[in-house]
KOLPA-685462 format. One record per residue (C-alpha): residue number from 0; residue in three letters; x, y, z. Coordinates in steps of 0.2 Angstrom, whole numbers, plus 5000, padded with zeros to 4 digits. Each point is the difference from the previous one (the first is absolute). Last residue first. Layout:
<rs>
<r><i>NUM</i><aa>ALA</aa><xx>X</xx><yy>Y</yy><zz>Z</zz></r>
...
</rs>
This chain:
<rs>
<r><i>218</i><aa>SER</aa><xx>4790</xx><yy>4992</yy><zz>4969</zz></r>
<r><i>217</i><aa>GLY</aa><xx>4993</xx><yy>4985</yy><zz>5008</zz></r>
<r><i>216</i><aa>ALA</aa><xx>5013</xx><yy>4996</yy><zz>5012</zz></r>
<r><i>215</i><aa>PRO</aa><xx>5011</xx><yy>5017</yy><zz>5004</zz></r>
<r><i>214</i><aa>PRO</aa><xx>5016</xx><yy>4998</yy><zz>4988</zz></r>
<r><i>213</i><aa>LEU</aa><xx>5015</xx><yy>4989</yy><zz>5004</zz></r>
<r><i>212</i><aa>VAL</aa><xx>5016</xx><yy>5010</yy><zz>5006</zz></r>
<r><i>211</i><aa>PRO</aa><xx>5014</xx><yy>4990</yy><zz>4993</zz></r>
<r><i>210</i><aa>HIS</aa><xx>5012</xx><yy>4991</yy><zz>5010</zz></r>
<r><i>209</i><aa>ILE</aa><xx>5017</xx><yy>5004</yy><zz>5003</zz></r>
<r><i>208</i><aa>GLN</aa><xx>5010</xx><yy>4987</yy><zz>5012</zz></r>
<r><i>207</i><aa>LYS</aa><xx>5019</xx><yy>5004</yy><zz>4995</zz></r>
<r><i>206</i><aa>ASP</aa><xx>5009</xx><yy>4983</yy><zz>4998</zz></r>
<r><i>205</i><aa>ARG</aa><xx>5016</xx><yy>5007</yy><zz>4992</zz></r>
<r><i>204</i><aa>TYR</aa><xx>5002</xx><yy>5013</yy><zz>5014</zz></r>
<r><i>203</i><aa>GLU</aa><xx>5012</xx><yy>5015</yy><zz>4991</zz></r>
<r><i>202</i><aa>CYS</aa><xx>4990</xx><yy>5014</yy><zz>5009</zz></r>
<r><i>201</i><aa>LEU</aa><xx>4999</xx><yy>5015</yy><zz>4989</zz></r>
<r><i>200</i><aa>ASP</aa><xx>4984</xx><yy>4998</yy><zz>4993</zz></r>
<r><i>199</i><aa>VAL</aa><xx>4993</xx><yy>4994</yy><zz>5014</zz></r>
<r><i>198</i><aa>ILE</aa><xx>5007</xx><yy>5016</yy><zz>5010</zz></r>
<r><i>197</i><aa>CYS</aa><xx>4982</xx><yy>5005</yy><zz>5009</zz></r>
<r><i>196</i><aa>CYS</aa><xx>4993</xx><yy>4984</yy><zz>5003</zz></r>
<r><i>195</i><aa>VAL</aa><xx>4981</xx><yy>4998</yy><zz>4998</zz></r>
<r><i>194</i><aa>GLY</aa><xx>5000</xx><yy>4985</yy><zz>4987</zz></r>
<r><i>193</i><aa>CYS</aa><xx>5015</xx><yy>4994</yy><zz>5008</zz></r>
<r><i>192</i><aa>LYS</aa><xx>4992</xx><yy>4996</yy><zz>5017</zz></r>
<r><i>191</i><aa>PRO</aa><xx>5013</xx><yy>4986</yy><zz>5004</zz></r>
<r><i>190</i><aa>SER</aa><xx>4989</xx><yy>4985</yy><zz>5005</zz></r>
<r><i>189</i><aa>ARG</aa><xx>5011</xx><yy>4989</yy><zz>5012</zz></r>
<r><i>188</i><aa>ALA</aa><xx>5015</xx><yy>5009</yy><zz>5006</zz></r>
<r><i>187</i><aa>THR</aa><xx>4991</xx><yy>5018</yy><zz>4999</zz></r>
<r><i>186</i><aa>CYS</aa><xx>5007</xx><yy>5013</yy><zz>4988</zz></r>
<r><i>185</i><aa>THR</aa><xx>4986</xx><yy>5012</yy><zz>5005</zz></r>
<r><i>184</i><aa>TYR</aa><xx>4996</xx><yy>5002</yy><zz>5019</zz></r>
<r><i>183</i><aa>ARG</aa><xx>5016</xx><yy>4993</yy><zz>5010</zz></r>
<r><i>182</i><aa>GLY</aa><xx>5011</xx><yy>5001</yy><zz>4986</zz></r>
<r><i>181</i><aa>HIS</aa><xx>4998</xx><yy>5019</yy><zz>4996</zz></r>
<r><i>180</i><aa>LEU</aa><xx>5000</xx><yy>5003</yy><zz>5018</zz></r>
<r><i>179</i><aa>ILE</aa><xx>5016</xx><yy>4991</yy><zz>5004</zz></r>
<r><i>178</i><aa>LEU</aa><xx>5007</xx><yy>5008</yy><zz>4982</zz></r>
<r><i>177</i><aa>LEU</aa><xx>4995</xx><yy>5019</yy><zz>5005</zz></r>
<r><i>176</i><aa>HIS</aa><xx>5006</xx><yy>4997</yy><zz>5019</zz></r>
<r><i>175</i><aa>HIS</aa><xx>5017</xx><yy>4994</yy><zz>4996</zz></r>
<r><i>174</i><aa>ALA</aa><xx>5003</xx><yy>5012</yy><zz>4985</zz></r>
<r><i>173</i><aa>ASP</aa><xx>4997</xx><yy>5014</yy><zz>5009</zz></r>
<r><i>172</i><aa>GLN</aa><xx>5016</xx><yy>5006</yy><zz>5007</zz></r>
<r><i>171</i><aa>LEU</aa><xx>5008</xx><yy>4994</yy><zz>4983</zz></r>
<r><i>170</i><aa>PHE</aa><xx>4989</xx><yy>5009</yy><zz>4990</zz></r>
<r><i>169</i><aa>GLN</aa><xx>5009</xx><yy>5015</yy><zz>4995</zz></r>
<r><i>168</i><aa>LYS</aa><xx>5016</xx><yy>4989</yy><zz>4997</zz></r>
<r><i>167</i><aa>PRO</aa><xx>4992</xx><yy>4988</yy><zz>4986</zz></r>
<r><i>166</i><aa>THR</aa><xx>5000</xx><yy>4984</yy><zz>5007</zz></r>
<r><i>165</i><aa>SER</aa><xx>5014</xx><yy>4989</yy><zz>4992</zz></r>
<r><i>164</i><aa>SER</aa><xx>5014</xx><yy>4998</yy><zz>5011</zz></r>
<r><i>163</i><aa>LEU</aa><xx>4989</xx><yy>4997</yy><zz>5016</zz></r>
<r><i>162</i><aa>PHE</aa><xx>4987</xx><yy>4990</yy><zz>4992</zz></r>
<r><i>161</i><aa>ARG</aa><xx>5013</xx><yy>4988</yy><zz>4994</zz></r>
<r><i>160</i><aa>GLN</aa><xx>5008</xx><yy>4999</yy><zz>5017</zz></r>
<r><i>159</i><aa>GLU</aa><xx>4983</xx><yy>4997</yy><zz>5008</zz></r>
<r><i>158</i><aa>VAL</aa><xx>4997</xx><yy>4988</yy><zz>4987</zz></r>
<r><i>157</i><aa>GLU</aa><xx>5017</xx><yy>4990</yy><zz>5003</zz></r>
<r><i>156</i><aa>LEU</aa><xx>4997</xx><yy>5001</yy><zz>5019</zz></r>
<r><i>155</i><aa>VAL</aa><xx>4983</xx><yy>4991</yy><zz>4999</zz></r>
<r><i>154</i><aa>THR</aa><xx>5007</xx><yy>4987</yy><zz>4989</zz></r>
<r><i>153</i><aa>LYS</aa><xx>4997</xx><yy>4994</yy><zz>4983</zz></r>
<r><i>152</i><aa>GLY</aa><xx>5002</xx><yy>5015</yy><zz>4992</zz></r>
<r><i>151</i><aa>THR</aa><xx>4991</xx><yy>5014</yy><zz>4987</zz></r>
<r><i>150</i><aa>ALA</aa><xx>4996</xx><yy>5018</yy><zz>5004</zz></r>
<r><i>149</i><aa>LEU</aa><xx>4989</xx><yy>5010</yy><zz>4990</zz></r>
<r><i>148</i><aa>ARG</aa><xx>4998</xx><yy>4983</yy><zz>4990</zz></r>
<r><i>147</i><aa>THR</aa><xx>4979</xx><yy>5003</yy><zz>5003</zz></r>
<r><i>146</i><aa>ARG</aa><xx>4999</xx><yy>4982</yy><zz>5009</zz></r>
<r><i>145</i><aa>ASN</aa><xx>5016</xx><yy>4999</yy><zz>5006</zz></r>
<r><i>144</i><aa>GLY</aa><xx>4999</xx><yy>5018</yy><zz>5010</zz></r>
<r><i>143</i><aa>VAL</aa><xx>4982</xx><yy>4998</yy><zz>5003</zz></r>
<r><i>142</i><aa>ARG</aa><xx>5003</xx><yy>4982</yy><zz>5007</zz></r>
<r><i>141</i><aa>PHE</aa><xx>5015</xx><yy>5005</yy><zz>5013</zz></r>
<r><i>140</i><aa>LEU</aa><xx>4991</xx><yy>5016</yy><zz>5003</zz></r>
<r><i>139</i><aa>HIS</aa><xx>4984</xx><yy>4992</yy><zz>5006</zz></r>
<r><i>138</i><aa>THR</aa><xx>5008</xx><yy>4986</yy><zz>5009</zz></r>
<r><i>137</i><aa>ASP</aa><xx>5012</xx><yy>5014</yy><zz>5009</zz></r>
<r><i>136</i><aa>VAL</aa><xx>5014</xx><yy>5009</yy><zz>4993</zz></r>
<r><i>135</i><aa>ALA</aa><xx>5004</xx><yy>5016</yy><zz>5013</zz></r>
<r><i>134</i><aa>ILE</aa><xx>5005</xx><yy>5012</yy><zz>4988</zz></r>
<r><i>133</i><aa>THR</aa><xx>5013</xx><yy>5014</yy><zz>5008</zz></r>
<r><i>132</i><aa>PRO</aa><xx>5000</xx><yy>5016</yy><zz>4997</zz></r>
<r><i>131</i><aa>GLN</aa><xx>5002</xx><yy>5008</yy><zz>5017</zz></r>
<r><i>130</i><aa>GLY</aa><xx>4987</xx><yy>5011</yy><zz>5009</zz></r>
<r><i>129</i><aa>PHE</aa><xx>5003</xx><yy>4993</yy><zz>5018</zz></r>
<r><i>128</i><aa>ALA</aa><xx>4983</xx><yy>4994</yy><zz>5004</zz></r>
<r><i>127</i><aa>THR</aa><xx>4992</xx><yy>4994</yy><zz>4984</zz></r>
<r><i>126</i><aa>ASN</aa><xx>5017</xx><yy>4996</yy><zz>4991</zz></r>
<r><i>125</i><aa>LEU</aa><xx>5012</xx><yy>4994</yy><zz>5014</zz></r>
<r><i>124</i><aa>ILE</aa><xx>4986</xx><yy>4992</yy><zz>5009</zz></r>
<r><i>123</i><aa>VAL</aa><xx>4994</xx><yy>4990</yy><zz>4983</zz></r>
<r><i>122</i><aa>ASN</aa><xx>5018</xx><yy>4994</yy><zz>4996</zz></r>
<r><i>121</i><aa>ALA</aa><xx>5003</xx><yy>4995</yy><zz>5018</zz></r>
<r><i>120</i><aa>THR</aa><xx>4983</xx><yy>4990</yy><zz>4999</zz></r>
<r><i>119</i><aa>LYS</aa><xx>5008</xx><yy>4991</yy><zz>4983</zz></r>
<r><i>118</i><aa>ARG</aa><xx>5017</xx><yy>4998</yy><zz>5007</zz></r>
<r><i>117</i><aa>GLY</aa><xx>4995</xx><yy>4990</yy><zz>5016</zz></r>
<r><i>116</i><aa>VAL</aa><xx>4993</xx><yy>5007</yy><zz>5016</zz></r>
<r><i>115</i><aa>GLY</aa><xx>4992</xx><yy>4987</yy><zz>5012</zz></r>
<r><i>114</i><aa>ALA</aa><xx>5012</xx><yy>5004</yy><zz>5014</zz></r>
<r><i>113</i><aa>LEU</aa><xx>5012</xx><yy>5014</yy><zz>4996</zz></r>
<r><i>112</i><aa>ALA</aa><xx>5017</xx><yy>4999</yy><zz>4992</zz></r>
<r><i>111</i><aa>GLU</aa><xx>4991</xx><yy>5004</yy><zz>4982</zz></r>
<r><i>110</i><aa>LEU</aa><xx>4998</xx><yy>5019</yy><zz>5008</zz></r>
<r><i>109</i><aa>ALA</aa><xx>5016</xx><yy>5003</yy><zz>5005</zz></r>
<r><i>108</i><aa>GLU</aa><xx>5008</xx><yy>4993</yy><zz>4983</zz></r>
<r><i>107</i><aa>ARG</aa><xx>4988</xx><yy>5010</yy><zz>4992</zz></r>
<r><i>106</i><aa>LYS</aa><xx>5002</xx><yy>5016</yy><zz>5008</zz></r>
<r><i>105</i><aa>ASP</aa><xx>4986</xx><yy>5014</yy><zz>5004</zz></r>
<r><i>104</i><aa>PRO</aa><xx>4998</xx><yy>4990</yy><zz>5021</zz></r>
<r><i>103</i><aa>VAL</aa><xx>4981</xx><yy>5000</yy><zz>5008</zz></r>
<r><i>102</i><aa>GLN</aa><xx>5003</xx><yy>5007</yy><zz>5016</zz></r>
<r><i>101</i><aa>GLY</aa><xx>4999</xx><yy>4994</yy><zz>5018</zz></r>
<r><i>100</i><aa>GLN</aa><xx>5017</xx><yy>5006</yy><zz>5005</zz></r>
<r><i>99</i><aa>HIS</aa><xx>5008</xx><yy>4990</yy><zz>4986</zz></r>
<r><i>98</i><aa>LEU</aa><xx>5008</xx><yy>4985</yy><zz>5008</zz></r>
<r><i>97</i><aa>SER</aa><xx>4992</xx><yy>4996</yy><zz>5013</zz></r>
<r><i>96</i><aa>ILE</aa><xx>4982</xx><yy>5007</yy><zz>4997</zz></r>
<r><i>95</i><aa>LEU</aa><xx>4999</xx><yy>4995</yy><zz>4982</zz></r>
<r><i>94</i><aa>GLN</aa><xx>5007</xx><yy>4982</yy><zz>5004</zz></r>
<r><i>93</i><aa>MET</aa><xx>4987</xx><yy>4999</yy><zz>5013</zz></r>
<r><i>92</i><aa>CYS</aa><xx>4986</xx><yy>5004</yy><zz>4986</zz></r>
<r><i>91</i><aa>CYS</aa><xx>5009</xx><yy>4990</yy><zz>4990</zz></r>
<r><i>90</i><aa>LYS</aa><xx>4997</xx><yy>4984</yy><zz>5012</zz></r>
<r><i>89</i><aa>LEU</aa><xx>4983</xx><yy>5004</yy><zz>5003</zz></r>
<r><i>88</i><aa>VAL</aa><xx>4995</xx><yy>5002</yy><zz>4982</zz></r>
<r><i>87</i><aa>ASN</aa><xx>5011</xx><yy>4982</yy><zz>4995</zz></r>
<r><i>86</i><aa>GLN</aa><xx>4990</xx><yy>4991</yy><zz>5014</zz></r>
<r><i>85</i><aa>ALA</aa><xx>4982</xx><yy>5006</yy><zz>4994</zz></r>
<r><i>84</i><aa>LYS</aa><xx>5004</xx><yy>4996</yy><zz>4982</zz></r>
<r><i>83</i><aa>ALA</aa><xx>5004</xx><yy>4983</yy><zz>5005</zz></r>
<r><i>82</i><aa>HIS</aa><xx>4985</xx><yy>4998</yy><zz>5009</zz></r>
<r><i>81</i><aa>TYR</aa><xx>4989</xx><yy>5011</yy><zz>4987</zz></r>
<r><i>80</i><aa>LEU</aa><xx>5005</xx><yy>4989</yy><zz>4985</zz></r>
<r><i>79</i><aa>GLY</aa><xx>4984</xx><yy>5005</yy><zz>4992</zz></r>
<r><i>78</i><aa>ILE</aa><xx>4990</xx><yy>5016</yy><zz>5008</zz></r>
<r><i>77</i><aa>THR</aa><xx>4986</xx><yy>4998</yy><zz>5009</zz></r>
<r><i>76</i><aa>LYS</aa><xx>5009</xx><yy>4996</yy><zz>5016</zz></r>
<r><i>75</i><aa>ILE</aa><xx>5007</xx><yy>5019</yy><zz>4999</zz></r>
<r><i>74</i><aa>TYR</aa><xx>4995</xx><yy>5008</yy><zz>5015</zz></r>
<r><i>73</i><aa>SER</aa><xx>4999</xx><yy>4985</yy><zz>5011</zz></r>
<r><i>72</i><aa>GLU</aa><xx>5016</xx><yy>4996</yy><zz>4994</zz></r>
<r><i>71</i><aa>LEU</aa><xx>5007</xx><yy>5015</yy><zz>5008</zz></r>
<r><i>70</i><aa>GLY</aa><xx>4994</xx><yy>4995</yy><zz>5019</zz></r>
<r><i>69</i><aa>GLU</aa><xx>5007</xx><yy>4984</yy><zz>4999</zz></r>
<r><i>68</i><aa>LEU</aa><xx>5016</xx><yy>5006</yy><zz>4993</zz></r>
<r><i>67</i><aa>GLY</aa><xx>5001</xx><yy>5013</yy><zz>5014</zz></r>
<r><i>66</i><aa>LEU</aa><xx>4991</xx><yy>5017</yy><zz>5000</zz></r>
<r><i>65</i><aa>ASP</aa><xx>5014</xx><yy>5007</yy><zz>5006</zz></r>
<r><i>64</i><aa>VAL</aa><xx>5011</xx><yy>4999</yy><zz>4987</zz></r>
<r><i>63</i><aa>ILE</aa><xx>4987</xx><yy>5007</yy><zz>4989</zz></r>
<r><i>62</i><aa>ALA</aa><xx>5000</xx><yy>5016</yy><zz>5010</zz></r>
<r><i>61</i><aa>GLN</aa><xx>5019</xx><yy>5000</yy><zz>5000</zz></r>
<r><i>60</i><aa>PRO</aa><xx>5001</xx><yy>5000</yy><zz>4982</zz></r>
<r><i>59</i><aa>THR</aa><xx>4986</xx><yy>5013</yy><zz>4998</zz></r>
<r><i>58</i><aa>ASN</aa><xx>4983</xx><yy>4999</yy><zz>4993</zz></r>
<r><i>57</i><aa>ALA</aa><xx>4991</xx><yy>4991</yy><zz>5013</zz></r>
<r><i>56</i><aa>VAL</aa><xx>4982</xx><yy>5002</yy><zz>5006</zz></r>
<r><i>55</i><aa>ARG</aa><xx>4993</xx><yy>5009</yy><zz>4984</zz></r>
<r><i>54</i><aa>PHE</aa><xx>5013</xx><yy>4992</yy><zz>4990</zz></r>
<r><i>53</i><aa>LEU</aa><xx>4992</xx><yy>4982</yy><zz>5003</zz></r>
<r><i>52</i><aa>LYS</aa><xx>4983</xx><yy>5002</yy><zz>4995</zz></r>
<r><i>51</i><aa>ARG</aa><xx>5003</xx><yy>5010</yy><zz>4983</zz></r>
<r><i>50</i><aa>THR</aa><xx>5015</xx><yy>4987</yy><zz>4999</zz></r>
<r><i>49</i><aa>ALA</aa><xx>4989</xx><yy>4986</yy><zz>4997</zz></r>
<r><i>48</i><aa>VAL</aa><xx>4988</xx><yy>5006</yy><zz>4987</zz></r>
<r><i>47</i><aa>ASN</aa><xx>5015</xx><yy>5008</yy><zz>4991</zz></r>
<r><i>46</i><aa>VAL</aa><xx>5008</xx><yy>4982</yy><zz>4999</zz></r>
<r><i>45</i><aa>GLY</aa><xx>4984</xx><yy>4994</yy><zz>4992</zz></r>
<r><i>44</i><aa>LYS</aa><xx>5000</xx><yy>5014</yy><zz>4987</zz></r>
<r><i>43</i><aa>ASP</aa><xx>5018</xx><yy>4998</yy><zz>4998</zz></r>
<r><i>42</i><aa>THR</aa><xx>5000</xx><yy>4981</yy><zz>4994</zz></r>
<r><i>41</i><aa>ALA</aa><xx>5010</xx><yy>4989</yy><zz>5009</zz></r>
<r><i>40</i><aa>GLN</aa><xx>5016</xx><yy>4988</yy><zz>4993</zz></r>
<r><i>39</i><aa>ALA</aa><xx>5010</xx><yy>5013</yy><zz>5009</zz></r>
<r><i>38</i><aa>SER</aa><xx>4987</xx><yy>5015</yy><zz>5005</zz></r>
<r><i>37</i><aa>LEU</aa><xx>5005</xx><yy>4999</yy><zz>5020</zz></r>
<r><i>36</i><aa>ILE</aa><xx>5018</xx><yy>5005</yy><zz>4996</zz></r>
<r><i>35</i><aa>VAL</aa><xx>4995</xx><yy>5015</yy><zz>4989</zz></r>
<r><i>34</i><aa>ALA</aa><xx>4987</xx><yy>5005</yy><zz>5013</zz></r>
<r><i>33</i><aa>ILE</aa><xx>5013</xx><yy>5002</yy><zz>5013</zz></r>
<r><i>32</i><aa>LEU</aa><xx>5011</xx><yy>5010</yy><zz>4990</zz></r>
<r><i>31</i><aa>LEU</aa><xx>4986</xx><yy>5011</yy><zz>4996</zz></r>
<r><i>30</i><aa>GLU</aa><xx>4996</xx><yy>5003</yy><zz>5019</zz></r>
<r><i>29</i><aa>PHE</aa><xx>5019</xx><yy>5004</yy><zz>5003</zz></r>
<r><i>28</i><aa>THR</aa><xx>5000</xx><yy>5013</yy><zz>4985</zz></r>
<r><i>27</i><aa>SER</aa><xx>4984</xx><yy>5009</yy><zz>5009</zz></r>
<r><i>26</i><aa>SER</aa><xx>4983</xx><yy>5000</yy><zz>4995</zz></r>
<r><i>25</i><aa>TYR</aa><xx>4996</xx><yy>4985</yy><zz>4991</zz></r>
<r><i>24</i><aa>GLU</aa><xx>4987</xx><yy>4991</yy><zz>4989</zz></r>
<r><i>23</i><aa>LEU</aa><xx>5007</xx><yy>4988</yy><zz>4987</zz></r>
<r><i>22</i><aa>GLU</aa><xx>4992</xx><yy>5005</yy><zz>4983</zz></r>
<r><i>21</i><aa>THR</aa><xx>5018</xx><yy>5006</yy><zz>4994</zz></r>
<r><i>20</i><aa>ALA</aa><xx>5001</xx><yy>5014</yy><zz>4989</zz></r>
<r><i>19</i><aa>PRO</aa><xx>4999</xx><yy>5006</yy><zz>4982</zz></r>
<r><i>18</i><aa>HIS</aa><xx>4986</xx><yy>5014</yy><zz>4999</zz></r>
<r><i>17</i><aa>PRO</aa><xx>4998</xx><yy>5004</yy><zz>4981</zz></r>
<r><i>16</i><aa>ILE</aa><xx>4998</xx><yy>4982</yy><zz>4995</zz></r>
<r><i>15</i><aa>ALA</aa><xx>4994</xx><yy>5001</yy><zz>4982</zz></r>
<r><i>14</i><aa>ILE</aa><xx>5010</xx><yy>5015</yy><zz>4995</zz></r>
<r><i>13</i><aa>ALA</aa><xx>5015</xx><yy>4994</yy><zz>5011</zz></r>
<r><i>12</i><aa>LEU</aa><xx>4999</xx><yy>4982</yy><zz>4991</zz></r>
<r><i>11</i><aa>ARG</aa><xx>4999</xx><yy>5010</yy><zz>4983</zz></r>
<r><i>10</i><aa>GLU</aa><xx>5016</xx><yy>5008</yy><zz>5003</zz></r>
<r><i>9</i><aa>PHE</aa><xx>5007</xx><yy>4985</yy><zz>5006</zz></r>
<r><i>8</i><aa>ILE</aa><xx>4997</xx><yy>4989</yy><zz>4984</zz></r>
<r><i>7</i><aa>ALA</aa><xx>5004</xx><yy>5016</yy><zz>4988</zz></r>
<r><i>6</i><aa>LEU</aa><xx>5018</xx><yy>5001</yy><zz>5009</zz></r>
<r><i>5</i><aa>ARG</aa><xx>5002</xx><yy>4980</yy><zz>4997</zz></r>
<r><i>4</i><aa>LYS</aa><xx>4996</xx><yy>5001</yy><zz>4982</zz></r>
<r><i>3</i><aa>GLN</aa><xx>5012</xx><yy>5014</yy><zz>4997</zz></r>
<r><i>2</i><aa>ALA</aa><xx>5014</xx><yy>4990</yy><zz>5009</zz></r>
<r><i>1</i><aa>ASN</aa><xx>4998</xx><yy>4984</yy><zz>4990</zz></r>
<r><i>0</i><aa>MET</aa><xx>4993</xx><yy>4984</yy><zz>5005</zz></r>
</rs>
């Protein structure tokens, strides 16, 4: 895919999605970090339901530590893998208190050293909270990158590196959210909505699902 086509794709996505942002609900960098940790293999909607209640009573590292494991689990038990996630969240909070004065660090190495935080989560925090031009590749971005040919690769890291090297600079900051929202609502896994896609003529997907619009019955 050439640079001109890439630019056109991001220009159209930016028009179609004028306010690209995470759908996780948060009011601080710490709340965002906890929400992203909880969102692994879970929906943003499901995480929001749980964190609305959790953050009302505990929205600092110390407050969550004070809840204890059982207390924390009582708020997030509707989220998949909640027991393991609760353990990670508690350990992460303890690390934030002991190593970072209760603040979320803005460096990749420090973030990835926290319990429950891998490269993808670190990228989300660096981008969304600290305004760094990182691209977190989840299942949506991996699919969209390979399907459209915007960024192909056999591994998440390969796709991330291709996105970083080929995305027009003016769209690097918003690329993650533009692509995840496009993948979540239009370029879906099983039945991509190619017929209403704003980049259908630019996308290089070989099996586009474009169905003709049929006239109303009796016309």
